[in-house]
N, C-alpha and C positions, 0 to 999 in steps of 0.2 A: 504493500500499500504506500503511496505517496501523502505528502503533507495534506490534502486536503480529504485522505480517509477513503479515496478510491482506488480502486485496483490500476494497477497498470496493464497497459492495452497487451502486453505480452502474455502475463500469468493468465490474462483473461482466453486470450486464445490457445495457449495449453490445455486449459480443461475441456474445450470443444471439440477437441482435434481428434478424430476417430481413428486415426493413423498408426497411435502408439499402442502400445502393448496394454494398457488397461480397458476393461470392459465395463467402465460404470457408465458411461453413455449406453451401449447396446443394452444391458440389464433394464435400464431406465426406459426405453423404448419399449422393449419385451414385457415391461410390467406395464404399460399404458392400457395394454389390450389388444394391438394390432390383431397379431396372430392367435391370440388366446380362442376367440369365439369361432375363426377360420378352422383349426385344429378338430374342434367340437365337430363344427359339420362334417368336415371329412371323415373323422371317425365314426360318425350316425353315418351316413352315405355307406362307407365298407361294410359296415355292420348289417345295413339293411342289403347290400349287393351278396354280400356270404350266406344271410337267411336264404335270398331268393334264389341262390344257385344251390344249395341244401333240400329247398323244399319246393321247389320248382311245380312239379306236377299236382301238389296238392294244394299251392297257391291257384294254380288254372283250374283246378276243378270246384274250390272252394268260389272263385269268383265267376264261373259259369255257372254254380248252382245259385248264386244271388241273383244273376239276370236273367234265370229262367224262371225263378219265382218272382222277381218284377213285375216280367213279362206276363207271367200267367195271372197275376192278381189285375194289371192292368186291361188284358184280355176279358177277362170273367166281368170285372165291372165294367165295360165297354158294352157288354154285350146284354148285361142286368140292367144298365141303364136306358140303352135304347135298342133294341133291335128290329131292325125292318126296313131302317133306311139304307142308303146306299152305303154309307159310311161302316158301317157295321158288318153290311155282306161283304165289302173289301176286306174287311180287316179278317173275316172268319175263311175266306178264300186264301189270301195270301197267309195264314196261317197255317191252313191246311196243306198247302203246298210246300211249305217250309219244313213241317213234320215228316211230309213224303218224302222230300229231297234228303231230311235227317237220316228217316228209317232204312233208306235204298243205301245210303251211303255205308251205314252200320253194318247192311247184310252183306254188302261186298267188301267189306273189310276183313269181315268174319268167315266168308267163304273164300275169299282169297288165298289162303295156304292151302285149302283143298284144291282149288283149282291148278295151283301151281304144281301141286303134287302129281296129279293128272295128266296134266301136260309134260311132266318130264317122263312119262312113259315111253318104250320103245315104239308101238304103235301110233302116238300122237305126235313123236318125232318124226316117224316115217312118213306119215300124211303132210307134213310140215315142206319137207325136204323134195317131196312127190306130188304136192298137189295141182302143178299144171298136167299132168299126165294125168292124173285122176281124173280131173275135172273133163279132159280131152276124151278120155276113153266114157266116162259116162254120158256126155255129150251125144258120144256117135252111137252110144248103145240104144240110148231113148230115141235120135232120129231115126234108127234102122227098125224100132218098132213101131214107132207113128208111121212107117209109110205104109205098112200093111194096114 
């Protein structure tokens, strides 16, 4: 300090200098909370991502069940409230169409392994390899019978 009680300019610059080895300024900036909140948000996000990766199928099924239940409640209420107008008839047809498509895709996914096992048999593979010759033969045989 000089005669007036003020610090000299050189000592003031030495305390604010971040290039030296003392970390007192860095600790003060960290204590303010600049990265504290961001660290908790990042940690929370990482925990949610790991939970989703571990329970992906359960989360998807639960979300699908909630959506189906909400749509069923809407559908039932809409038909109960006013049935017979054009909007309710459209809702009924679209719902039936979606349900039919879902049922057909479910049946297809259940029957796919059985159909793949059948298509890997020797007879089916022979037919797949020689289908042009078989078609030609069948066409000529049927054409010969039709002439008589």
